[in-house]
C-alpha positions in Angstrom: -59.4 6.5 -151.5 -61.1 3.2 -151.1 -64.0 1.5 -152.8 -67.2 3.4 -153.3 -70.1 1.1 -153.8 -73.5 1.7 -155.3 -75.2 -1.6 -154.4 -78.9 -0.7 -154.0 -79.6 -1.6 -157.6 -76.6 -4.0 -157.9 -77.2 -7.2 -159.8 -76.7 -8.7 -163.3 -77.1 -6.5 -166.3 -80.8 -5.9 -166.4 -83.0 -6.3 -169.5 -85.5 -3.6 -170.3 -88.0 -3.6 -173.1 -88.9 -0.6 -175.3 -92.5 0.2 -176.3 -92.0 0.0 -180.0 -93.4 -2.7 -182.3 -90.2 -4.6 -182.5 -90.1 -5.0 -178.7 -86.3 -4.8 -178.8 -84.4 -5.8 -175.6 -82.2 -3.1 -174.0 -79.5 -4.0 -171.6 -78.4 -2.0 -168.5 -74.8 -2.8 -167.4 -73.7 -2.5 -163.8 -70.2 -1.0 -164.1 -67.2 -1.2 -161.8 -64.8 1.7 -162.3 -61.2 0.6 -161.7 -58.3 3.1 -161.1 -54.7 2.5 -160.0 -51.9 4.8 -159.0 -48.4 3.5 -158.6 -45.4 5.0 -156.8 -43.6 5.7 -160.1 -43.0 9.4 -160.9 -44.2 9.0 -164.4 -47.5 7.6 -163.2 -48.2 10.7 -161.1 -48.3 13.0 -164.0 -51.9 13.6 -165.0 -52.9 10.2 -163.7 -54.5 10.9 -160.3 -57.2 8.6 -159.1 -59.7 11.5 -159.3 -58.8 12.1 -163.0 -59.1 8.4 -163.9 -62.5 8.1 -162.2 -63.8 11.3 -163.8 -62.8 10.1 -167.3 -64.7 6.9 -166.8 -67.8 8.7 -165.5 -67.8 11.1 -168.5 -67.6 8.1 -170.8 -70.7 6.5 -169.2 -72.5 9.8 -169.4 -71.8 10.3 -173.1 -72.5 6.6 -173.8 -75.9 6.8 -172.2 -76.8 9.9 -174.3 -76.1 8.1 -177.6 -77.1 4.5 -177.0 -80.2 2.6 -176.0 -78.1 0.2 -173.9 -77.2 1.9 -170.6 -74.2 1.8 -168.3 -74.7 2.5 -164.6 -72.0 2.9 -162.0 -72.3 0.1 -159.3 -68.9 0.6 -157.6 -65.5 2.3 -157.7 -62.3 0.4 -156.9 -59.0 2.2 -156.4 -55.5 0.8 -155.6 -52.9 3.3 -154.4 -49.2 2.7 -154.6 -49.6 -0.7 -156.3 -47.5 -2.1 -159.1 -49.1 -2.7 -162.5 -46.9 -5.8 -163.3 -49.3 -8.2 -161.6 -52.9 -8.4 -160.2 -51.9 -8.9 -156.5 -53.9 -5.8 -155.5 -56.5 -5.5 -152.7 -59.2 -3.5 -154.6 -58.8 -5.4 -157.8 -59.4 -8.6 -155.9 -62.6 -7.0 -154.4 -63.7 -6.1 -157.9 -63.3 -9.7 -159.0 -65.2 -10.9 -156.0 -68.1 -8.7 -156.9 -68.0 -9.8 -160.5 -68.2 -13.5 -159.4 -71.2 -12.5 -157.1 -72.9 -11.0 -160.1 -72.9 -7.4 -158.8 -70.6 -6.2 -161.6 -70.9 -7.1 -165.3 -68.8 -4.3 -166.8 -65.3 -3.0 -166.0 -64.2 0.5 -167.0 -60.6 1.8 -166.9 -59.1 5.0 -168.1 -56.5 3.1 -170.2 -54.9 -0.3 -170.3 -51.8 0.7 -168.3 -54.1 1.4 -165.3 -55.5 -2.1 -165.6 -52.1 -4.0 -166.0 -48.7 -3.5 -167.5 -48.1 -7.2 -168.1 -49.6 -7.9 -171.5 -49.8 -11.7 -170.9 -51.8 -11.4 -167.7 -53.9 -8.5 -169.1 -54.7 -10.6 -172.2 -55.7 -13.6 -170.1 -58.3 -11.5 -168.2 -59.7 -9.7 -171.3 -59.7 -12.6 -173.7 -60.6 -15.5 -171.3 -61.7 -14.7 -167.8 -64.0 -11.7 -168.5 -65.8 -13.4 -171.4 -66.4 -16.5 -169.4 -67.9 -14.5 -166.6 -70.0 -12.4 -169.0 -68.2 -9.2 -168.2 -67.8 -6.3 -170.7 -64.4 -4.5 -170.6 -63.9 -0.9 -171.6 -60.6 1.0 -171.9 -61.6 4.6 -172.5 -58.5 6.2 -173.8 -57.6 3.2 -176.0 -61.1 3.1 -177.5 -61.4 -0.5 -176.6 -64.8 -2.0 -175.8 -65.6 -5.7 -175.8 -69.3 -4.9 -176.0 -69.2 -2.5 -178.9 -69.8 -3.4 -182.6 -66.8 -3.4 -184.9 -64.3 -3.7 -182.1 -62.5 -6.6 -183.8 -60.8 -4.1 -186.1 -59.1 -2.5 -183.1 -57.7 -5.8 -181.8 -54.2 -5.3 -183.3 -53.8 -1.8 -182.0 -55.0 -3.1 -178.6 -52.4 -5.9 -178.6 -49.6 -3.4 -179.5 -50.7 -1.1 -176.6 -50.5 -4.2 -174.3 -47.0 -4.9 -175.5 -45.9 -1.3 -175.0 -47.2 -1.3 -171.4 -45.2 -4.5 -170.7 -42.1 -2.9 -172.2 -42.7 0.1 -169.9 -42.7 -2.1 -166.8 -39.4 -3.6 -167.9 -38.1 -0.1 -168.5 -39.0 0.9 -164.9 -37.2 -2.1 -163.6 -34.1 -1.1 -165.6 -34.3 2.4 -164.2 -34.3 1.0 -160.7 -31.1 -1.0 -161.5 -29.4 2.2 -162.8 -30.5 4.1 -159.7 -28.9 1.3 -157.5 -25.7 1.4 -159.5 -25.5 5.2 -159.0 -26.0 4.9 -155.3 -23.3 2.2 -155.2 -20.9 4.6 -157.0 -21.6 7.3 -154.4 -20.5 4.9 -151.7 -24.0 3.9 -150.4 -24.4 0.4 -149.2 -27.3 -1.1 -151.2 -27.2 -4.7 -150.0 -29.2 -6.4 -147.3 -27.8 -7.1 -143.8 -24.4 -5.5 -143.1 -21.3 -7.8 -143.3 -20.1 -9.3 -140.0 -18.3 -6.7 -138.0 -20.3 -3.8 -139.4 -23.8 -2.3 -139.0 -25.6 -0.2 -141.7 -26.4 3.4 -140.7 -27.9 6.4 -142.6 -25.6 9.4 -143.2 -28.1 11.8 -144.8 -29.3 10.0 -148.0 -26.3 7.7 -148.0 -26.4 4.3 -146.3 -22.9 3.6 -144.9 -21.2 0.8 -143.0 -20.1 1.6 -139.5 -18.1 -0.6 -137.0 -20.3 -2.9 -134.9 -19.0 -2.5 -131.4 -20.0 -6.1 -130.6 -18.1 -7.9 -133.4 -15.5 -5.5 -134.8 -12.8 -6.8 -132.4 -13.6 -10.4 -133.4 -12.9 -9.6 -137.1 -9.5 -8.2 -136.1 -8.8 -11.3 -134.0 -9.7 -13.5 -137.0 -7.1 -11.8 -139.2 -4.5 -12.0 -136.5 -5.2 -15.7 -135.8 -5.1 -16.5 -139.5 -1.7 -14.8 -139.9 -0.5 -16.9 -136.9 -1.8 -20.3 -138.0 -2.0 -19.8 -141.8 -5.2 -22.0 -142.0 -8.9 -21.2 -142.0 -9.6 -24.4 -140.1 -7.5 -23.5 -137.1 -9.2 -20.1 -136.9 -12.6 -21.8 -137.0 -11.6 -24.2 -134.3 -10.5 -21.4 -132.0 -13.7 -19.4 -132.5 -15.8 -22.5 -131.7 -13.8 -23.2 -128.5 -14.7 -19.7 -127.4 -18.4 -20.4 -128.3 -18.6 -17.4 -130.6 -21.7 -17.5 -132.8 -21.0 -17.5 -136.6 -22.2 -14.6 -138.7 -25.5 -16.3 -139.7 -26.5 -16.9 -136.1 -25.4 -13.5 -134.9 -27.5 -11.8 -137.6 -30.6 -13.7 -136.5 -30.2 -13.5 -132.7 -27.9 -10.5 -132.1 -26.0 -12.7 -129.6 -22.2 -12.7 -129.9 -21.8 -15.9 -127.7 -23.8 -19.1 -127.6 -25.4 -19.5 -124.2 -27.2 -23.0 -124.3 -25.6 -26.3 -123.7 -26.6 -28.0 -127.0 -27.4 -27.1 -130.5 -24.3 -24.9 -131.2 -23.8 -24.2 -134.9 -20.2 -23.2 -135.1 -17.9 -21.7 -137.6 -16.4 -23.6 -140.5 -13.5 -22.8 -142.7 -15.7 -21.2 -145.4 -17.0 -18.6 -143.1 -13.5 -17.6 -142.0 -12.3 -17.6 -145.6 -15.1 -15.2 -146.7 -13.9 -12.7 -144.1 -10.3 -13.0 -145.0 -11.0 -12.7 -148.7 -13.3 -9.7 -148.3 -11.9 -6.2 -149.1 -14.7 -4.7 -147.0 -12.6 -4.7 -143.8 -10.0 -2.5 -145.4 -12.5 0.2 -146.0 -13.3 -0.9 -149.6 -16.9 -1.3 -150.7 -17.4 -3.8 -153.5 -21.0 -4.1 -154.9 -22.8 -5.1 -158.1 -21.2 -8.6 -158.3 -24.4 -10.0 -159.8 -27.6 -8.9 -161.5 -31.1 -10.2 -162.2 -32.4 -11.3 -165.5 -36.1 -11.2 -164.7 -38.5 -9.0 -162.7 -39.2 -11.7 -160.2 -35.5 -11.9 -159.4 -35.7 -15.7 -159.8 -32.5 -15.8 -162.0 -29.2 -14.1 -161.1 -26.0 -14.1 -163.0 -22.5 -13.2 -161.8 -20.8 -10.3 -163.4 -17.1 -10.3 -164.4 -14.8 -8.6 -161.9 -14.1 -5.6 -164.2 -17.9 -4.7 -164.0 -18.0 -4.7 -160.2 -18.6 -1.3 -158.6 -15.7 -0.5 -156.2 -15.6 2.5 -153.9 -12.3 3.0 -152.0 -12.3 4.4 -148.5 -16.1 4.1 -148.4 -16.2 3.5 -144.7 -14.0 3.0 -141.6 -11.6 0.1 -141.9 -11.6 -2.5 -139.2 -8.0 -3.8 -139.9 -4.7 -2.0 -140.6 -3.3 -2.1 -144.2 -0.3 -4.1 -143.0 -2.6 -6.7 -141.5 -4.6 -7.0 -144.7 -1.4 -7.3 -146.8 0.0 -10.1 -144.5 -3.3 -12.1 -144.6 -3.5 -11.7 -148.4 0.1 -12.9 -148.8 -0.6 -16.1 -146.8 -3.8 -16.6 -148.7 -2.0 -16.4 -152.1 0.7 -18.7 -150.9 -1.9 -21.3 -149.9 -3.7 -20.9 -153.2 -0.4 -21.5 -155.1 0.3 -24.6 -153.1 -3.2 -26.0 -153.8 -2.7 -25.1 -157.5 0.4 -27.2 -157.6 -1.4 -30.1 -156.1 -4.2 -29.8 -158.6 -1.9 -29.6 -161.5 0.6 -32.3 -160.9 3.5 -33.3 -163.1 3.0 -35.7 -166.0 4.8 -38.3 -164.0 2.2 -38.4 -161.3 -1.2 -37.3 -162.8 -4.2 -36.6 -160.6 -6.8 -39.3 -160.9 -10.5 -38.6 -161.3 -12.3 -38.0 -157.9 -14.7 -41.0 -158.2 -16.1 -40.5 -154.6 -16.9 -36.8 -155.1 -20.7 -37.1 -154.8 -21.0 -39.9 -152.3 -18.4 -39.4 -149.6 -19.5 -37.8 -146.3 -18.2 -37.3 -142.7 -19.9 -39.7 -140.3 -19.6 -37.2 -137.4 -21.1 -34.1 -138.8 -22.6 -35.2 -142.2 -20.6 -32.8 -144.2 -19.0 -33.8 -147.6 -15.4 -35.0 -147.3 -12.7 -33.0 -149.0 -10.0 -34.5 -151.2 -6.3 -33.6 -150.7 -3.8 -34.8 -153.1 0.0 -34.4 -153.1 3.2 -36.1 -154.3 4.8 -37.9 -151.3 8.5 -38.6 -150.9 9.3 -41.9 -149.2 12.4 -42.9 -147.1 13.8 -45.1 -149.9 13.9 -42.1 -152.2 10.8 -43.1 -154.2 7.8 -40.9 -154.6 4.1 -41.2 -155.6 0.8 -39.4 -155.6 -1.2 -39.8 -152.4 -4.9 -38.9 -152.1 -6.5 -38.3 -148.7 -10.1 -37.6 -147.9 -10.8 -35.5 -144.8 -13.6 -33.5 -143.1 -13.1 -29.7 -143.4 -15.2 -29.1 -140.3 -12.2 -29.7 -138.0 -14.1 -29.8 -134.7 -17.6 -30.4 -133.4 -19.2 -29.4 -130.1 -21.6 -32.4 -130.1 -18.9 -35.2 -130.2 -15.6 -35.9 -128.5 -14.0 -36.8 -131.8 -11.6 -34.5 -133.5 -12.3 -34.2 -137.2 -8.6 -34.0 -137.9 -8.5 -37.7 -137.1 -11.3 -38.4 -139.4 -9.5 -39.1 -142.6 -8.9 -42.0 -145.0 -6.7 -42.5 -148.0 -8.1 -43.4 -151.4 -6.2 -46.7 -151.4 -7.6 -47.9 -148.1 -11.1 -46.9 -149.0 -11.0 -48.8 -152.3 -9.7 -51.9 -150.5 -12.6 -51.7 -148.0 -15.1 -51.3 -150.8 -13.6 -54.2 -152.8 -14.0 -56.6 -149.9 -17.5 -55.3 -149.2 -18.6 -55.7 -152.8 -17.2 -59.2 -152.9 -18.8 -60.4 -149.6 -22.0 -58.5 -149.3 -23.3 -58.1 -152.8 -21.9 -60.9 -154.9 -24.1 -63.5 -153.3 -27.2 -61.3 -153.7 -27.1 -60.5 -157.4 -28.2 -63.9 -158.7 -29.5 -63.9 -162.2 -29.4 -60.5 -163.9 -32.6 -61.3 -165.9 -34.4 -62.1 -162.7 -34.0 -58.6 -161.3 -34.6 -56.8 -164.6 -37.8 -58.8 -165.0 -38.7 -58.1 -161.4 -38.4 -54.4 -161.8 -40.6 -54.4 -164.9 -43.3 -56.6 -163.1 -43.4 -54.2 -160.2 -43.4 -51.0 -162.2 -46.0 -51.9 -164.9 -49.1 -52.4 -162.7 -48.2 -49.5 -160.4 -47.8 -47.2 -163.5 -51.1 -48.3 -164.9 -52.9 -47.7 -161.6 -51.4 -44.2 -161.3 -52.5 -43.4 -164.9 -56.0 -44.5 -164.1 -56.1 -42.3 -161.0 -54.7 -39.3 -162.8 -57.3 -39.7 -165.6 -60.1 -39.9 -163.0 -58.9 -36.6 -161.4 -58.8 -34.9 -164.8 -62.3 -36.1 -165.6 -63.5 -34.8 -162.2 -62.0 -31.4 -163.0 -63.8 -31.3 -166.3 -67.1 -32.2 -164.7 -66.6 -29.5 -162.1 -66.0 -26.9 -164.9 -69.2 -28.0 -166.7 -71.1 -27.8 -163.4 -69.8 -24.3 -162.7 -71.1 -23.1 -166.1 -74.5 -24.5 -165.4 -74.7 -23.0 -161.9 -73.7 -19.6 -163.2 -76.4 -19.7 -165.8 -78.9 -20.7 -163.2 -77.9 -17.7 -161.1 -77.8 -15.4 -164.1 -81.4 -16.4 -164.9 -82.4 -16.0 -161.2 -83.2 -19.8 -160.8 -81.0 -19.8 -157.7 -80.2 -17.0 -155.2 -77.0 -15.1 -154.8 -76.5 -16.7 -151.4 -76.8 -20.2 -152.9 -74.4 -19.3 -155.7 -71.8 -17.8 -153.3 -72.0 -21.0 -151.2 -71.6 -23.1 -154.3 -68.5 -21.1 -155.4 -66.9 -21.4 -152.0 -67.3 -25.2 -152.0 -66.3 -25.5 -155.7 -63.1 -23.6 -155.1 -62.2 -25.9 -152.2 -62.9 -28.9 -154.4 -60.7 -27.5 -157.1 -57.8 -27.1 -154.7 -58.3 -30.7 -153.5 -58.3 -32.0 -157.1 -55.2 -30.0 -158.0 -53.3 -31.3 -155.0 -54.4 -34.9 -155.9 -53.2 -34.6 -159.5 -49.9 -33.1 -158.5 -49.3 -35.8 -155.9 -50.2 -38.6 -158.4 -48.0 -37.2 -161.1 -45.1 -36.9 -158.7 -45.6 -40.5 -157.6 -45.5 -41.6 -161.3 -42.4 -39.5 -161.9 -40.6 -41.0 -158.9 -41.7 -44.5 -159.9 -40.2 -44.2 -163.4 -37.0 -42.6 -162.1 -36.6 -45.3 -159.4 -37.0 -48.0 -162.0 -34.3 -46.4 -164.2 -32.0 -46.1 -161.2 -32.6 -49.8 -160.3 -31.8 -51.0 -163.8 -28.8 -48.8 -163.9 -27.5 -50.3 -160.7 -28.0 -53.9 -162.0 -26.0 -53.1 -165.2 -23.3 -51.4 -163.1 -23.0 -54.4 -160.8 -22.7 -56.8 -163.8 -19.9 -54.6 -165.2 -18.1 -54.7 -161.8 -18.5 -58.5 -161.6 -16.7 -58.7 -165.0 -14.0 -56.0 -164.7 -13.4 -55.4 -161.0 -12.7 -51.8 -161.7 -14.0 -48.8 -159.7 -15.2 -45.9 -161.9 -17.2 -42.7 -161.0 -20.2 -43.9 -162.9 -20.2 -47.3 -161.2 -19.8 -45.8 -157.7 -22.7 -43.4 -158.2 -24.9 -46.1 -159.7 -24.4 -48.5 -156.8 -23.8 -46.3 -153.8 -26.0 -43.6 -152.3 -23.7 -42.5 -149.4 -20.4 -43.5 -147.9 -19.9 -42.2 -144.3 -16.3 -42.1 -142.9 -15.6 -42.3 -139.2 -12.4 -42.0 -137.1 -10.2 -45.1 -137.1 -11.0 -45.8 -140.7 -14.5 -47.1 -140.0 -16.7 -47.0 -143.1 -20.5 -47.1 -143.5 -21.9 -47.7 -147.0 -25.5 -47.0 -147.9 -26.2 -48.8 -151.2 -28.6 -47.3 -153.8 -31.9 -48.9 -154.8 -32.9 -50.0 -151.4 -36.6 -50.0 -150.6 -37.5 -48.7 -154.1 -40.6 -50.8 -154.4 -43.2 -51.6 -151.9 -43.3 -55.3 -152.9 -40.8 -57.7 -154.4 -37.5 -58.8 -152.9 -34.8 -56.2 -153.6 -31.1 -56.5 -153.1 -28.6 -54.2 -151.4 -30.7 -53.2 -148.3 -27.9 -53.7 -145.9 -25.5 -51.2 -144.4 -21.9 -52.3 -144.9 -19.5 -51.5 -142.1 
């Protein structure tokens, strides 16, 4: 059922006069009936569109019999299969459009739950938007009427009903979660795209994983190669040499192999590790690892392992049990080896990773990985050695092998020490000079941005005042409906422009303030280095934006605070190599 409109007498609420001596004004409201039916089972009980509309019409009939003010139906708006948790509904938006055009000045619903189940959004319309537009709101079953006398006494009950509807929406969401969990326990795959090596198929009412004939053999090969090499990187290298697309690309394109000459996005160790660690390929279905904390699914939290939903033998396994056991044994051995490196003896403690946030591979741009171990030398001595390397062992765009792209912590610190001494020391000059310079640049720019922001805010206020005047002019028939509609269209466009301007200006101000803080932080860090000649994590991150490592121990340093301000001579604009 769509919208049924009665527009031949549409317009603002009309004023009629009685023939008695008091010459009292009697108003005639042009009502829009709104009805909604969602897909929820509970909503379908005694809540049909026809029933809702009929209740609204009977209310109007009884009202007109008892009151001098009249209510006439001007349109009927119905949304089918739409959620009540927000107002993103086609017919409701048409209703609002007709309200703004002045064709509707009264909204009637069966009850508040048909209007909206989110009490914050419902309250915003009923308490702010409708009164501003001069619209009367009636909820029949709730006995709520913003145009009736004595309605203030019902406000508390109305707010309680609003809250109950919002709680109901949350309850529906919780029921959906329970339903999903039940399906998971039955062995149904509830997730999105199927894992690499499988495709999702329906077996009656159960969605199961079935082997993908295109990639199932590749999964078996990955396990076999991992058992042979005992490293994720070696497996990734092998797959890249064969030009096999990684799971993300296969999912988008459906192509197993990469066909073009350039632009190949290959496998990395993480993609291989996810497959080796997964129990899915042994026939086990593991779901429910995370949950949402809000209806918009904007926040997800990871559940403890004991709360996961695990279904054994849920689908056909791609690998034999002995293959899975061998791969798991190698994985645990590697994990234990890494654990030993991360938890060294008291004699050779692991130092803080001061380059963690700034060190990147110059070939592929990926963050460098730290590897630390106790090394035994030929003379019988030993010591802790730290090496940074790129985990993306090969690339198809370069002739370099990532395995050669590594550097020790000692060599990197020596290079930086020399660079700091030669490239920066001469440029620092007087500390007060640069602090003063920062303040001189920031202050006028900040004042100018504040002036522009205030100007936009004032323009928005004037626009709101202007809208009120235009609406009253239309309401009193001083301007036509066409002129008012044209004004509204232009006004909304201007509003969007002003909002964009204000957002941009506030962002500029925020960036300016943050850049100033970063600059002063860098100056203080350099002064500290000049005095102490000691590298710390805080100092590195204050002075350096990026460090790129290339084969043959070539280093590129991008210093922080370059080009922060449009004017004024800044230091550290060079790239050190």
